[in-house]
N, C-alpha and C positions, 0 to 999 in steps of 0.2 A: 706177251710181256709177263715177266715174272716179278712178283713183289719181293723186295729185299729188305725193306724197312717199313715198319708200321709204328706210327706215333699218334694214337687217338684217331682223329679224323684227317691226319696227314699220312701220306704214303709215298714211297719211292719204288718205282718199278724200273726194270732194265729191258731194253729192246735191243737184242743182239743182231748185228749184221754179219759178223764172222767170228768164230772162236776156234782155236786150235794151235798146235805147235808151230813155231816160226823160226826164230833164231837161237843159236847156241849162246850160252852166257857170255863168253868172251867176244862174240860178234856184236851183241847188244851193249855190253859194258866193257869197252877196251881197258885192258890193264887189270881186270879183276883176277884175283888169285883163283885159278881153276880148281885146285884141290880143296880149298876152303869153301868155294861155292858148291862143289859137289857134296861136301859133307852136310851143308845146310839144305841143299835140295833133296837129300835123302829123306828128310822129314816132311817134305811137301806132298800135298795130295796130287793125284794124276791130273787135276784140273789146272795146276800151275806149271807142271813139268812133265815131259814125256821121257821116262828113263830109257826106253828102247832106242830113242834117236838122240837123246841128250839135248833136246830142244825145249825152250821155254814156251809156255802157252802165252798167247796174245789175243786179246779180245777187243773187237771194235763194237762199241755199244753206245746207245743214247740212254739218258735217264729221264723218266717221266715223274715229275714231282707234282702230286695232287695235293692242293691246299683247300681250305674251306671255300675259297673264292675264285681260285684260278687253277688252270692246268698248264704246267710249265715244262718245256722240253729243254734239257741241258745237253748240248752238243749233238751233232746230227750226222756223224759217221762219214762214210765216203760218198754215198749217193750213186745215182745211176746216170749213164750216158755221158760221162765226163771224160775228157782226154787226160788220163793219168798213167803213171808208170805201170808196167805189166803186172806187178804183184798186187795191184789194186783191182785187177779185172776179174774178181770173183763174183759169183751170183749174188744179187742184192735182194732177191725175193724174200729171204728170211726176215729181213727188216720190215718189209711191207706186210708180210703175213702176221708178224708179231704185233705190229701196230693195229692192224684190223681185228685181230683176235681179242684185243682188249676192248673192242667196241669203240675204238677211237676213229674219228674222221679228222682230216686236216683242219676242218673248221673248228674243232674242239680246242685247239692249242691257242692259249692266250698270250704266252710269252715264250720266246726262244732265246736262250743264252748260249753264246759261243765263247768258251773260256779262253780260247786262242784260235788262230786261223790256220792251223795245219790242215792238211788235206783230209784227214780222217776225223775232223771235228766240225766240218761245215757243209758236207756234201749234200745232205737232204734239205739244206736251206732253200734250194731252188729245184724246179723240175722243168724239163723241156716241153714247151707248149707252142705248137705252130712255128717251130724253128727258132724260138727265143726263150731265154731263161726267165722264169717268173717265180716269185716267192711261193713256196710250197704251202705255207700256212697263211691264208688270206686275212685272218682275223688277229694275227699275232703281231706284237711288237718285238723286234729282234734287237738284242743288245750285243754290241761289239766294243772291245776296248779301244779307246782312241789311240793310245800309243802303239798298240798292236797293229792296228790298221795302218798307221803312218809308217811303221817299220817295213811292213810288207809292200805297201805302196811304193816306198822308196826302192826296195829290192826289185820290184817289177819295172820301175822306171830305169833302173840300171841294166835292164835286159835279161834278168833271170826268168827263165821260162815258166817253171812250175808256179811260183808266186803269182805271176801274171795271169796264168790260167785260172788259178784258184779265185783270185779277185774277180776276174771277168765273168766266171760262170756261177760263183756261189756267194759273192759278197756284194759287188757293185750293183747287180740287178735288184737286190733288196733295198740298198740305199736309194737307187734311182726311183724305186716304187714308193718311196716315202715311208717305208716300214721299219727303218733302222734308227737306232739312237747310239751314237758314239759316246762312250762314257769313260770316266776315270776308272782306274783299276781298284779304287777304294770306294766305289759307288754303292749307295744304299738303295735297293729296289723298293723296300718298305720296311716296316718295323721288325719283320721276321726274317728278311733275306737281305744279305749284303755281300759285296765282293771284297776280297783282300788281295793285294798284289802278290804274285808268286813268280817273279822273273827268273830267268835262267834257261829254262827249256826254250822259251821264246821271251823277247824283251817285255811284252805286255801281257803275258799270261796272268790270270787271276784264279783263285779258288773261290767257291761259293759257300757262304756260311748260311745255315738255316737253323732258326730256333723254332722247333715244332712242338709247341706245348712245353713239356719239361725236357724234351730231348734236344740235344745239339747235334747237328749233322754237318759235316764238311765234305763237299764234293772236291776231291783233291786233284782233279784233272791229271796232267802229266808231271806234276811235282814228284809223284811216286809212280813209276811206270810198271813195275813188277814187284811181287812180294820179296824178291831177292834184295831189293833196295831197302827194305825194312831192316834186314840184317847188315847190309853193306851200304849205308846212306852215302858213303864217300865216293861212290861210283855213279857217274851220270851216263845217259845213253848216247849213242852215236848221233842222235837227232837233236841234242841240246845245243843251242846257239852259244851259250856261255856256260861251260860245264862247271866252273868254280862257283859261279853265282847259283847255279842249280843245286849244288851241294849245300850251300848256305841256306837256301830256301827250304830244302827238304829237311835239314836238321832243325830249323826253326819250327817247321810244321810238326814234325814228330815229337819234339821236345814239348810243344805247347799242348798236344793232345794225349801224351803218354800217361797211362795210369789215371785217366779221367773217364767220365761216362760218354765223352764225345765219340760219335760214330763216324768213321772215315769211309768215304765212298770213292775209291780210286777208279779212274776211267778205264784202265786196261786190265784190271784184275778179272780173272775168270770167276764164274759163279761159285760161291754165293756172294762174292764181291765185298760186301760191307763187313766191317769189323772194328775192333778196338786195338789201339797200339798200347803195348805194355813194355815196361823196362825189363831187360834181361841182362844182368851184369852191367857192363858199361855201354851196352847197346840197346836195341829194341827188338821186340817180337810182335807178332800179329795174331790176334784171336778172332776168327770169323764169328759173326753173329749166329 
C-alpha cells in the first residue's frame, strides 16, 4: 500500500490491483475531439497516458482510510475467482500482496464502503470458501447505496447476466450474512464522514466526503474517470448509464472543489492519484499533491 494523503493522524493509502494502459481516448470517451485531446495529453505524465500506444492509463485500486478509531476500505476492485468478462482476468496477487505488506489482515477492516456496484468496485467484498461466497472482512460493516442496489437488482431480474453475477457473488452474500447496511446516497456515517449523491455513471453512485482535521478529502469514485475529464468534463465514459447526468454531476463536483484546499481522490487515476482542482480559463486543471 502507498500512502497518498496524510492529515495528522488520518491517512489515505491506495492498494492497486492493476495499473497500465487500456483504451484510447475516443474509445473511452465517444465523441471527444481527438486533436484537442492529444494536445492536452502531451502535458500528462506517463502514468496517465502511454504516448507510444496512444492509450490512457487505467488503475483498479482500493483506498484504505485510517482514522483515529477505524480502518475503512473504500471500494474493493475486481476480486478473485469470479466469472467476469475476459479483460478482468488479470492476476490479482498484487492486491493481496499490497494489503499484506501494509500489515493488514482482513480482520482489521471495520468498514467497507462500495460507492457503486460495478464489477471493479465490489470484487473483494467476498472470497470463495468451501464452494460458497463469504464476506472477506468478518468484522466489517459494509455500506451499499439502497437505490444503487435496487437498480442492479432490477437489471438482474430482467435477465442481464453480468449484474446478476455481481450481485450473486459479491453483494448478496454480504447481505445474507447480516453484514450489510443499505443506505441513502446522502448518508452520514459519522461527524467526519458522509456520502453525497453522484448519479450518472450509475443511478445510485455516491462520493465520500471526509473531514480529516483541517483537511477536506473527497473520494470522487467514477464521477471523474480519467484526468482527461478534468480538461473535458463534458465527455462521459462508455460505461456511464446516463451520460448527460454524469456530466452535470462532474461539473457540480469540479466547480465545488476548484481553487479550494479540498483534496480529490478519484478512483481510477494512476499514482499519485490525489490532487487539487484548479480553474484554467473557462475550464479546469489538476495539480497532483
